[in-house]
C-alpha positions as CSV (number, residue, x, y, z in Angstrom):
1,M,-59.7,97.3,-29.7
2,A,-63.3,98.1,-29.2
3,G,-64.5,101.3,-30.8
4,G,-61.2,101.7,-32.7
5,T,-59.2,100.4,-35.6
6,I,-56.2,98.0,-35.5
7,P,-53.0,99.8,-36.6
8,P,-51.2,98.2,-39.5
9,I,-48.1,96.1,-38.8
10,P,-45.1,97.8,-40.2
11,T,-43.3,96.0,-42.9
12,V,-39.5,95.5,-43.1
13,P,-37.8,95.7,-46.5
14,A,-36.5,92.4,-47.7
15,S,-32.9,93.7,-47.7
16,E,-33.1,94.3,-44.0
17,R,-34.7,90.9,-43.0
18,C,-32.5,88.3,-41.0
19,P,-31.7,85.2,-43.0
20,L,-33.4,82.6,-40.8
21,R,-33.0,79.7,-43.2
22,I,-29.8,77.9,-44.2
23,T,-29.2,75.6,-47.1
24,F,-28.8,71.8,-46.6
25,Q,-25.1,72.1,-47.6
26,Q,-24.5,74.8,-45.0
27,G,-26.2,72.7,-42.3
28,F,-24.2,69.7,-43.1
29,Q,-21.0,71.7,-43.0
30,L,-22.0,73.1,-39.6
31,F,-22.7,69.6,-38.3
32,I,-19.3,68.4,-39.4
33,A,-17.6,71.4,-37.8
34,V,-19.3,70.8,-34.4
35,N,-18.4,67.2,-34.4
36,L,-14.8,67.9,-35.2
37,V,-14.6,70.3,-32.4
38,F,-16.2,67.7,-30.0
39,L,-13.7,65.0,-31.1
40,L,-10.8,67.3,-30.7
41,L,-11.9,68.1,-27.1
42,V,-12.2,64.3,-26.4
43,L,-8.8,63.7,-27.7
44,L,-7.3,66.5,-25.7
45,C,-9.0,65.2,-22.5
46,S,-7.7,61.6,-23.2
47,L,-4.2,62.9,-23.7
48,F,-4.4,64.8,-20.4
49,L,-5.6,61.7,-18.5
50,E,-2.9,59.6,-20.0
51,T,-0.3,62.0,-18.6
52,Q,-2.0,61.8,-15.2
53,V,-2.5,58.1,-14.9
54,E,0.2,55.8,-16.1
55,T,-0.5,52.4,-17.5
56,V,0.2,49.4,-15.4
57,R,0.7,46.9,-18.2
58,R,4.5,47.3,-18.4
59,D,7.0,45.6,-16.1
60,D,9.4,48.4,-15.6
61,Y,7.8,51.5,-14.1
62,Q,10.0,54.3,-13.1
63,N,9.3,57.1,-10.7
64,N,11.3,60.0,-11.8
65,D,11.9,61.2,-8.2
66,V,13.6,57.9,-7.3
67,Q,17.1,57.1,-8.2
68,I,17.5,53.4,-8.7
69,P,21.2,52.2,-9.0
70,T,22.1,49.7,-11.6
71,V,24.4,46.8,-11.1
72,D,26.0,44.2,-13.3
73,I,23.8,41.1,-13.1
74,D,26.9,38.9,-12.9
75,S,27.5,40.1,-9.3
76,L,24.2,38.5,-8.3
77,Y,25.2,35.0,-9.3
78,A,26.5,34.4,-5.8
79,D,23.2,35.4,-4.3
80,P,21.5,32.2,-3.0
81,R,18.1,33.8,-3.8
82,C,18.8,34.0,-7.5
83,D,18.6,30.8,-9.5
84,F,19.5,32.1,-13.0
85,N,19.9,28.6,-14.4
86,R,16.2,27.9,-13.7
87,T,15.0,31.3,-14.9
88,F,16.9,31.1,-18.2
89,N,16.1,27.5,-18.9
90,I,14.6,27.7,-22.3
91,S,13.2,24.1,-22.1
92,V,10.8,25.3,-19.4
93,K,8.2,27.6,-21.0
94,P,5.5,28.7,-18.5
95,K,2.1,29.0,-20.1
96,F,0.6,31.6,-17.9
97,Y,3.4,34.0,-16.9
98,S,6.8,35.2,-17.9
99,V,9.9,35.7,-15.7
100,C,13.0,37.7,-16.5
101,H,15.6,39.7,-14.6
102,S,16.0,43.4,-14.6
103,R,19.4,45.2,-14.4
104,S,18.2,47.5,-11.7
105,V,18.6,46.8,-8.0
106,P,15.6,47.8,-5.7
107,R,16.2,51.0,-3.8
108,T,14.8,49.2,-0.7
109,S,17.7,46.8,-0.6
110,V,19.3,49.0,2.1
111,R,16.2,48.4,4.3
112,D,16.0,45.4,6.6
113,Y,12.3,45.3,6.5
114,K,9.6,45.1,3.8
115,V,6.5,47.3,3.4
116,I,3.3,45.7,2.2
117,V,0.4,48.0,1.2
118,I,-3.2,46.5,1.1
119,W,-4.4,48.7,-1.8
120,T,-8.1,47.6,-2.0
121,R,-10.8,47.3,0.5
122,W,-11.3,44.0,2.2
123,W,-14.8,42.6,1.6
124,G,-15.8,46.2,1.3
125,V,-14.1,47.5,4.4
126,R,-11.2,50.0,4.1
127,L,-8.2,49.1,6.2
128,W,-6.5,52.0,8.0
129,G,-3.1,52.2,9.5
130,V,-0.6,49.4,10.3
131,Q,-2.0,45.9,10.6
132,D,0.1,44.6,13.5
133,H,-1.9,41.4,13.8
134,Y,-1.2,40.2,10.2
135,C,2.2,38.6,11.1
136,P,3.4,39.5,14.6
137,S,6.1,36.8,14.5
138,M,7.9,38.5,11.6
139,P,8.6,42.2,12.5
140,E,10.7,42.5,9.4
141,C,7.5,43.1,7.5
142,V,5.1,46.1,7.9
143,F,1.5,45.7,6.7
144,T,-0.5,48.8,6.1
145,G,-3.8,49.9,4.6
146,E,-2.4,53.5,4.0
147,R,-2.3,54.1,0.3
148,E,0.1,57.0,0.9
149,Q,2.8,54.4,1.5
150,I,2.6,53.2,-2.1
151,G,6.0,54.8,-2.9
152,N,7.7,52.7,-0.1
153,A,5.8,49.5,-0.8
154,D,7.7,46.3,-1.8
155,A,4.4,44.5,-2.4
156,V,0.9,45.8,-3.1
157,V,-2.0,43.4,-2.4
158,F,-5.3,43.5,-4.3
159,H,-8.3,41.5,-2.9
160,Y,-10.1,40.0,-5.9
161,H,-13.6,40.9,-4.5
162,D,-12.8,44.5,-4.2
163,T,-11.2,45.1,-7.6
164,P,-13.4,46.2,-10.6
165,K,-15.1,43.4,-12.5
166,V,-13.2,44.6,-15.6
167,Y,-9.7,46.1,-15.3
168,S,-9.6,49.8,-14.9
169,K,-6.3,51.6,-14.4
170,L,-8.1,54.3,-12.5
171,A,-8.6,51.8,-9.7
172,M,-4.9,51.0,-9.6
173,P,-1.9,52.9,-8.2
174,P,-0.8,55.6,-10.6
175,T,2.8,54.2,-10.8
176,R,4.6,51.0,-10.1
177,L,8.3,51.0,-9.2
178,P,10.4,48.3,-10.9
179,H,11.0,46.4,-7.6
180,Q,7.3,46.3,-6.6
181,H,5.3,43.1,-6.6
182,W,1.6,43.5,-7.3
183,V,-0.2,40.5,-5.7
184,W,-3.6,39.1,-6.6
185,F,-5.3,37.7,-3.5
186,A,-8.2,35.2,-3.7
187,M,-9.3,32.6,-1.1
188,E,-12.4,31.6,-3.1
189,C,-12.4,29.1,-6.0
190,P,-12.7,30.0,-9.7
191,I,-16.5,29.4,-9.7
192,V,-17.0,32.1,-7.0
193,T,-14.6,34.6,-8.7
194,R,-16.3,34.0,-12.1
195,L,-17.8,37.5,-12.2
196,R,-14.3,39.0,-12.5
197,D,-13.0,39.3,-16.1
198,L,-9.5,38.1,-15.4
199,V,-8.6,38.2,-19.1
200,S,-8.7,42.0,-18.8
201,Y,-6.1,41.7,-15.9
202,S,-3.6,40.0,-18.1
203,G,-0.1,41.6,-17.6
204,V,-1.1,43.4,-14.4
205,F,-0.1,41.1,-11.5
206,N,3.3,39.8,-10.6
207,W,2.3,37.2,-7.9
208,T,-0.7,35.2,-6.9
209,M,-1.8,34.6,-3.4
210,T,-4.4,31.8,-3.2
211,Y,-5.2,28.5,-1.5
212,R,-3.5,26.6,-4.3
213,N,0.0,25.3,-3.8
214,D,1.2,26.6,-7.3
215,S,0.6,30.1,-6.1
216,D,3.5,32.4,-5.5
217,V,2.3,32.8,-1.9
218,L,0.4,30.0,-0.3
219,T,-2.8,31.3,1.4
220,A,-4.4,27.9,2.4
221,Y,-7.2,27.5,4.9
222,G,-5.0,25.1,6.8
223,S,-2.0,22.9,6.2
224,A,-0.2,19.8,7.6
225,S,2.7,22.1,8.5
226,L,0.5,24.5,10.7
227,T,-1.3,21.5,12.2
228,Y,1.9,19.7,13.2
229,K,3.3,23.0,14.7
230,M,0.2,23.2,16.8
231,L,0.5,19.6,18.0
232,K,4.1,20.3,19.1
233,E,2.7,22.7,21.7
234,M,0.2,20.1,23.0
235,K,0.6,17.0,25.1
236,K,0.1,13.9,23.0
237,D,-1.1,10.5,24.3
238,P,-0.6,7.7,21.7
239,H,-3.1,5.6,23.6
240,K,-5.9,8.1,23.7
241,D,-9.4,6.9,22.9
242,Y,-10.8,9.6,20.6
243,A,-14.2,7.9,20.6
244,L,-14.6,8.4,24.4
245,G,-17.3,11.0,25.1
246,K,-18.6,11.2,21.6
247,K,-22.2,10.0,21.9
248,Q,-23.4,11.2,18.4
249,L,-22.5,9.9,15.0
250,A,-22.3,12.5,12.3
251,V,-22.8,16.3,12.2
252,W,-22.8,18.9,9.4
253,F,-22.8,22.7,9.7
254,V,-23.9,24.2,6.4
255,S,-25.3,27.6,5.4
256,N,-25.0,27.7,1.6
257,C,-28.3,26.0,0.7
258,Y,-28.3,26.3,-3.1
259,K,-29.8,23.0,-4.0
260,Y,-27.8,22.5,-7.3
261,L,-24.5,22.3,-5.5
262,P,-23.2,18.7,-6.1
263,R,-22.8,17.9,-2.4
264,F,-26.6,18.0,-1.7
265,A,-27.5,15.2,-4.0
266,Y,-24.9,13.0,-2.2
267,A,-26.0,14.2,1.3
268,Q,-29.7,13.6,0.6
269,E,-28.9,10.0,-0.3
270,L,-26.5,9.6,2.7
271,V,-29.1,10.7,5.3
272,K,-31.5,7.9,4.2
273,H,-29.1,5.4,5.7
274,I,-27.6,7.1,8.8
275,R,-28.5,9.9,11.1
276,V,-26.8,13.2,10.3
277,D,-27.5,16.2,12.5
278,V,-27.6,19.3,10.2
279,F,-27.1,22.7,11.7
280,G,-26.9,26.2,10.1
281,Q,-29.1,27.9,7.6
282,C,-29.8,24.6,5.8
283,G,-30.9,22.9,9.1
284,E,-31.4,23.9,12.7
285,V,-29.9,27.3,13.5
286,V,-28.1,26.8,16.9
287,C,-25.2,29.2,16.6
288,S,-24.6,32.6,15.1
289,K,-22.6,32.5,11.8
290,K,-19.3,33.6,13.4
291,D,-19.7,32.0,16.7
292,F,-17.1,29.3,16.2
293,E,-16.8,28.5,19.9
294,C,-20.5,27.5,19.8
295,S,-20.2,25.4,16.7
296,N,-16.9,23.8,17.9
297,N,-18.4,22.7,21.2
298,I,-21.2,21.0,19.3
299,I,-18.9,19.3,16.7
300,K,-16.7,17.8,19.4
301,Q,-19.7,15.6,20.6
302,Y,-19.7,13.7,17.2
303,K,-17.4,11.1,15.7
304,F,-17.7,12.3,12.1
305,Y,-18.0,15.7,10.4
306,L,-19.2,16.1,6.9
307,S,-16.5,18.3,5.3
308,F,-18.5,18.7,2.1
309,E,-17.2,21.5,0.0
310,S,-19.6,23.7,-2.1
311,Y,-17.6,23.1,-5.2
312,K,-15.4,20.3,-6.6
313,C,-12.2,22.2,-7.5
314,R,-8.6,21.0,-7.4
315,E,-6.9,21.7,-4.0
316,Y,-10.0,23.5,-2.7
317,I,-9.9,22.3,0.9
318,T,-11.4,24.8,3.2
319,E,-12.1,25.5,6.9
320,K,-14.7,22.7,6.7
321,F,-11.8,20.3,6.8
322,W,-9.1,22.1,8.8
323,R,-11.1,24.0,11.5
324,N,-14.4,22.2,11.8
325,A,-13.0,18.7,11.8
326,I,-9.2,18.4,12.3
327,Q,-9.0,21.0,15.0
328,N,-12.0,19.6,16.8
329,K,-10.5,16.0,16.8
330,V,-13.3,14.6,14.6
331,V,-12.9,12.4,11.6
332,P,-13.7,14.4,8.4
333,V,-15.8,12.7,5.7
334,V,-14.7,14.7,2.7
335,F,-16.4,15.6,-0.6
336,G,-14.9,18.1,-3.0
337,A,-11.3,18.1,-4.2
338,P,-9.9,14.8,-5.6
339,K,-8.6,12.3,-3.1
340,T,-5.1,12.7,-4.4
341,D,-5.2,16.4,-3.2
342,Y,-6.1,15.3,0.3
343,E,-3.4,12.6,0.3
344,R,-0.9,15.2,-0.8
345,Y,-1.7,18.0,1.6
346,A,-3.7,16.6,4.6
347,P,-2.2,14.6,7.5
348,P,-1.8,11.0,6.3
349,G,-4.8,8.7,7.3
350,S,-6.8,11.6,8.8
351,F,-9.9,11.5,6.5
352,I,-12.5,9.4,4.8
353,H,-13.1,10.3,1.1
354,V,-16.5,9.6,-0.5
355,D,-14.8,8.5,-3.7
356,D,-13.6,5.3,-2.0
357,F,-17.2,4.1,-1.8
358,E,-19.6,2.9,-4.5
359,S,-22.5,4.8,-3.1
360,P,-23.6,6.9,-0.1
361,E,-25.2,3.7,1.3
362,V,-21.9,1.9,1.3
363,L,-20.3,4.8,3.0
364,A,-23.0,4.9,5.6
365,D,-22.4,1.2,6.4
366,Y,-18.7,1.9,6.8
367,L,-19.3,4.7,9.3
368,M,-21.5,2.5,11.4
369,I,-18.8,-0.1,11.5
370,L,-16.3,2.5,12.8
371,D,-18.9,3.6,15.3
372,K,-18.9,0.2,16.9
373,D,-15.1,-0.5,16.6
374,K,-13.1,2.0,18.5
375,E,-9.8,0.5,17.4
376,K,-10.6,1.1,13.8
377,Y,-12.0,4.5,14.6
378,N,-8.8,5.6,16.5
379,Q,-6.6,4.7,13.5
380,Y,-7.8,8.0,11.9
381,F,-6.0,9.8,14.7
382,R,-2.7,7.9,14.6
383,W,-1.1,10.7,12.6
384,R,-1.3,13.0,15.6
385,T,1.5,11.1,17.3
386,H,3.2,9.7,14.2
387,P,4.4,12.6,12.0
388,P,5.4,11.7,8.4
389,K,9.0,10.9,7.9
390,S,9.3,13.0,4.8
391,A,9.4,16.7,5.1
392,V,6.1,18.6,5.1
393,P,5.9,21.7,2.9
394,E,6.5,24.7,5.2
395,D,3.6,27.1,5.9
396,Y,3.8,30.0,8.3
397,G,0.4,31.4,7.6
398,R,-0.7,33.5,4.7
399,W,0.7,36.9,5.6
400,C,3.9,35.5,7.1
401,N,4.3,33.5,3.9
402,L,4.2,36.7,1.9
403,C,6.7,38.3,4.2
404,Q,9.1,35.4,3.8
405,R,8.6,35.4,0.0
406,L,9.6,39.1,-0.2
407,H,12.8,38.4,1.7
408,Q,13.7,35.3,-0.3
409,V,13.0,36.5,-3.9
410,C,15.9,37.4,-6.1
411,P,16.2,41.2,-6.1
412,T,16.2,41.4,-9.9
413,E,13.5,38.9,-10.6
414,R,10.6,40.3,-12.6
415,K,7.5,38.1,-13.0
416,V,4.2,38.9,-14.7
417,Y,1.0,36.9,-15.2
418,T,0.3,37.2,-18.9
419,D,-2.7,34.9,-18.7
420,L,-4.1,35.1,-15.2
421,D,-7.5,33.7,-16.3
422,G,-5.9,30.6,-17.8
423,W,-3.7,30.0,-14.8
424,W,-6.7,30.3,-12.4
425,K,-9.4,28.4,-14.3
426,G,-7.3,26.1,-16.4
427,K,-6.9,26.3,-20.1
428,D,-10.0,24.2,-20.6
429,N,-11.8,25.5,-17.5
430,D,-11.0,22.2,-15.9
431,V,-9.9,23.3,-12.5
432,C,-13.4,23.0,-11.2
433,E,-16.2,20.6,-12.1
434,P,-19.2,22.4,-13.8
435,V,-22.1,23.5,-11.6
436,V,-25.6,24.6,-12.6
437,L,-25.8,28.3,-11.7
438,K,-28.9,30.4,-11.6
439,D,-28.8,34.2,-11.7
440,N,-30.9,34.4,-8.6
441,S,-29.3,31.5,-6.7
442,K,-30.2,33.2,-3.3
443,D,-33.9,32.8,-4.1
444,P,-35.5,30.5,-1.5
445,M,-37.0,28.5,-4.3
446,Y,-33.6,27.2,-5.1
447,A,-32.7,26.3,-1.5
448,I,-32.7,22.9,0.2
449,Y,-33.3,22.4,3.9
450,F,-32.9,19.4,6.3
451,D,-35.3,19.0,9.3
452,E,-34.6,17.0,12.4
453,N,-35.7,13.8,10.7
454,N,-33.5,14.5,7.6
455,K,-36.4,14.6,5.3
């Protein structure tokens, strides 16, 4: 202070000073104490959550508010739905799932209808209310997207795309009644579903609902059964010339342009020998993606359709075959699943498989022969008026198949997939042939395009 003196700072006796320093030993003890308190809080929170969310990895879940009567299993031997001899056959040991019988009878046995809850979103879209359009021909089943109906559900469906990549019980219903069937739904092949860690879902699902015929519920893109049912409602002329009015040779609608898909190497060689009109994102865009009326009208002008699947997986036969070719009365040239799968599930004599030819050039020569010989060409439509003599596996459509399965299953049967990953991909990942996959496969640098000159 100008013109003055600075007052002295008062001193505090040592006995009255605050001890600001602690020893190393005291600090370490404080650190241990704080961490113990933190771990105790974490443990208490975990125990609380465990009481709120029950695990789904056990078969027999019990809702304390529901009284489920028990019955002697011997009384069910007369039930035609229950094949105990098959279930308890110790010579048959499923690799991927286990089947047993509970001594409890479902409380819904008094109902004459089944309730199916769609638990997940569907391609990101939440389903609300009753889905009347799922299976209108079977009113004995009610499909709903309302999660509040979980306590009444006989089946709960989980769409693979809308489940967590790694299993999380927080994304599942909190409880599962003993009679409920949790159903894993997938229309895509194992290569497409590869980002889901199905190993983490072991022991979660009771049924599978996919395009494969070894699924608990068939969810195919099409079938001989549905095709022949459709034909029954149509007038059939055994002498019809299916070449009449088809002025073009071959057509292909394709929008997945990832160049490392095996079909493109074959197609690039094929177009060197015959004209193939390519439409869609990989060729000329003439129809919007979901405008099937537009694409169908174009396909019907051609004699052959390239039903080339994106992946070569067992039984993976998609709408490229059933809708684009069979329904449009065009001969499908197929590439994808083994020929034996087409022979087993497609109408007999309805397709041309690329595996029957030494090279794309030889196939091209054969197609040009058929183009000039209407008698040989029409042989590929003979199946339309000559159904197979042997019985065709029944198919009512995916949701009706689920409804029927629920009504036909033995009331006490309990099935769980202990190795969903192995069942879906094969023990040696041999369900699908390998494909080169880039992380950024949507990048235009990895795309292939066909112009009007097929160059």
